[in-house]
Each structure stands twice: as structure tokens, then as C-alpha cells.
TORKOLVEX-952578 format. One line per 5 residues: number of its first residue (from 1); for each residue x, y negated, z negated of C-alpha. Coordinates in steps of 0.1 Angstrom, whole numbers, plus 5000, padded with zeros to 4 digits. Example, Ala and Ser with C-alpha at 12.3 -4.5 7.8 and 13.67 -1.06 7.14 Angstrom:
BEGIN
1) 5123,5045,4922; 5137,5011,4929 .
END
This chain:
BEGIN
1) 3101,7940,2657; 3087,7950,2623; 3059,7976,2624; 3032,7977,2597; 3026,8014,2606 .
6) 3041,8042,2628; 3032,8077,2639; 3044,8103,2615; 3042,8141,2620; 3042,8158,2586 .
11) 3047,8193,2600; 3079,8181,2618; 3092,8163,2588; 3086,8193,2565; 3101,8217,2589 .
16) 3131,8194,2596; 3140,8189,2560; 3139,8225,2548; 3170,8230,2527; 3172,8194,2515 .
21) 3168,8185,2479; 3140,8164,2467; 3163,8134,2464; 3177,8139,2499; 3141,8142,2513 .
26) 3131,8110,2496; 3161,8090,2507; 3158,8103,2543; 3122,8093,2544; 3130,8058,2531 .
31) 3158,8053,2557; 3133,8062,2584; 3108,8037,2569; 3134,8010,2569; 3141,8016,2606 .
36) 3105,8011,2614; 3103,7980,2592; 3133,7965,2609; 3123,7977,2644; 3157,7994,2648 .
41) 3188,8007,2631; 3195,7999,2594; 3228,7983,2582; 3251,8009,2568; 3254,7989,2536 .
46) 3256,8012,2505; 3244,7986,2480; 3214,7977,2502; 3203,8013,2507; 3209,8023,2471 .
51) 3188,7993,2460; 3159,8005,2482; 3163,8040,2469; 3166,8028,2433; 3197,8049,2427 .
56) 3234,8043,2422; 3257,8036,2451; 3276,8067,2442; 3244,8088,2445; 3235,8072,2478 .
61) 3269,8078,2493; 3267,8115,2484; 3232,8117,2500; 3244,8097,2530; 3272,8122,2537 .
66) 3249,8151,2534; 3223,8136,2558; 3251,8127,2583; 3266,8162,2581; 3232,8177,2589 .
71) 3226,8153,2619; 3196,8137,2603; 3211,8102,2606; 3241,8088,2625; 3264,8059,2621 .
76) 3267,8037,2651; 3286,8003,2650; 3280,7999,2613; 3243,8009,2614; 3224,8040,2604 .
81) 3201,8053,2631; 3180,8083,2640; 3173,8093,2676; 3137,8103,2671; 3129,8071,2653 .
86) 3146,8050,2680; 3125,8067,2707; 3093,8061,2687; 3102,8025,2682; 3109,8020,2719 .
91) 3077,8037,2729; 3058,8016,2704; 3072,7984,2719; 3062,7995,2754; 3027,8003,2742 .
96) 3024,7969,2726; 3036,7952,2757; 3011,7971,2778; 2983,7962,2754; 2994,7925,2755 .
101) 2994,7925,2793; 2959,7941,2794; 2948,7914,2769; 2961,7887,2791; 2944,7901,2822 .
106) 2911,7904,2803; 2915,7869,2790; 2921,7856,2825; 2890,7874,2838; 2869,7860,2810 .
111) 2882,7825,2817; 2873,7829,2854; 2838,7841,2846; 2833,7811,2823; 2846,7787,2850 .
116) 2821,7802,2875; 2792,7798,2850; 2802,7762,2844; 2803,7755,2882; 2769,7770,2886 .
121) 2755,7749,2858; 2770,7718,2873; 2754,7725,2907; 2718,7729,2894; 2714,7693,2882 .
126) 2727,7680,2915; 2697,7697,2933; 2671,7680,2911; 2656,7648,2926; 2638,7634,2896 .
131) 2649,7615,2865; 2654,7646,2844; 2685,7654,2865; 2703,7624,2851; 2694,7634,2815 .
136) 2707,7669,2821; 2740,7657,2836; 2746,7634,2806; 2738,7663,2782; 2763,7686,2800 .
141) 2789,7659,2797; 2784,7656,2760; 2785,7694,2756; 2817,7697,2775; 2833,7671,2752 .
146) 2823,7693,2722; 2846,7721,2735; 2878,7700,2735; 2900,7703,2705; 2935,7693,2694 .
151) 2960,7716,2680; 2977,7707,2648; 3013,7718,2643; 3024,7734,2611; 3058,7724,2598 .
156) 3081,7752,2586; 3102,7734,2560; 3124,7764,2550; 3159,7779,2554; 3163,7815,2567 .
161) 3190,7833,2548; 3207,7867,2554; 3210,7888,2523; 3245,7900,2533; 3259,7871,2554 .
166) 3248,7845,2528; 3250,7868,2497; 3260,7842,2471; 3235,7816,2483; 3208,7842,2486 .
171) 3213,7853,2450; 3213,7817,2438; 3180,7810,2456; 3165,7841,2439; 3177,7827,2406 .
176) 3163,7793,2413; 3129,7808,2422; 3130,7831,2391; 3122,7862,2411; 3139,7889,2432 .
181) 3133,7894,2469; 3123,7931,2476; 3155,7951,2483; 3143,7963,2518; 3141,7927,2531 .
186) 3174,7916,2546; 3161,7881,2556; 3141,7856,2536; 3129,7820,2544; 3134,7800,2512 .
191) 3118,7765,2507; 3143,7738,2515; 3142,7724,2480; 3150,7758,2465; 3180,7761,2488 .
196) 3191,7726,2478; 3188,7734,2441; 3207,7767,2446; 3235,7749,2464; 3237,7724,2436 .
201) 3240,7752,2410; 3269,7766,2431; 3286,7733,2433; 3281,7732,2471; 3272,7700,2488 .
206) 3238,7701,2505 .
END
């Protein structure tokens, strides 16, 4: 799960990166940011990371080896990871789940209170024995009708592509759109017509 923000401890980072060059500190910080953006480990793909760091693949490979040798990052099953970041991501997911559960309980309680209020309001007119009771009941019926609504579905007419698994088509779609997708995004949903145009330019049947 992508996270728009995460807890960061500047004192810990500064103390933990003593001895690293400015380039190494910056690259390490970006790798951590990518982990939080992705909600987990980052693909150990030199071109991808070098693109995010805006440096050559050769430069990134040198920094990568340095960070690995110092235990700042680890390679697991083709992905770059950091133990502290993984724990923070896991804790963040648990906190989000707990907040969602609390929200559901609060919503259920609110719905229950509204139901009780509606029942009480429905009982009052029944106790009235004059003509105004009928008017009030009709009015309540109209008001209840006002609360009903229909949900409109929104179509998602697009094709989700993986920057690395669909590399050629991904690039063709970028060319068709006339713009580059930010390097830190591995996935992108392109409009169906753009994908069709890109396939046509590649000579691939839609």
C-alpha cells in the first residue's frame, strides 16, 4: 500500500549515515522513500533506481554495493529492502487497519442512533388522534424518500502496464502521450485508445 507520508527520525538517519558521502546519503534516502511509496521492497533494477536518482547505472551500482556492504540495504529475491522500513510499513498497516475498524464501529453506532431516532419519530404521529397526525405521517414519508439515492458507477476505461514487464509497450504509450511517466512509478494505467495507438506504432495487433 502506497503511503503519502511516513514517520522519519532525523537524528537516527544522521547518526546512521555517518561516513557516507553526500551521494550515498541521497541515494539511500531515495531508496527508503521508494519503499514507503510502494509499501514494501523495491525491485533491484539498476536502470529504475538510477533513473529515480538521476545518475548513471554505473554510479548507482557503485553506491548500491557500498550500501549493501554497510548493511543499509539488503537484496532479497530480487528486491532491495531495509529491515527498519519494513517494520515501520507493517506497523503503519496495522494502525490503518485499527483506525478503519474503529471507524466502522463508530459508523455502526451512528446508524443505530439514527434508526432509534427514526423509530421514535414514527411512533409520535401514531399517538395523535386528530387530523394533523395524517399530515405529519405523509410529511415523514416524503422526507424519507428524499434520503434515498442511487449510486452511479464510474467506468475505468484503461490498461494497467508494468514498466518492466511491458517495457516496450510502456515506452510506446509514453511516446503516444508525448510525456514521460515519473521514474519512481512502476505501474501506470494508460487510456485504452493510447494503448491501441502504441500497439499500432509497434506493429502489434490490438
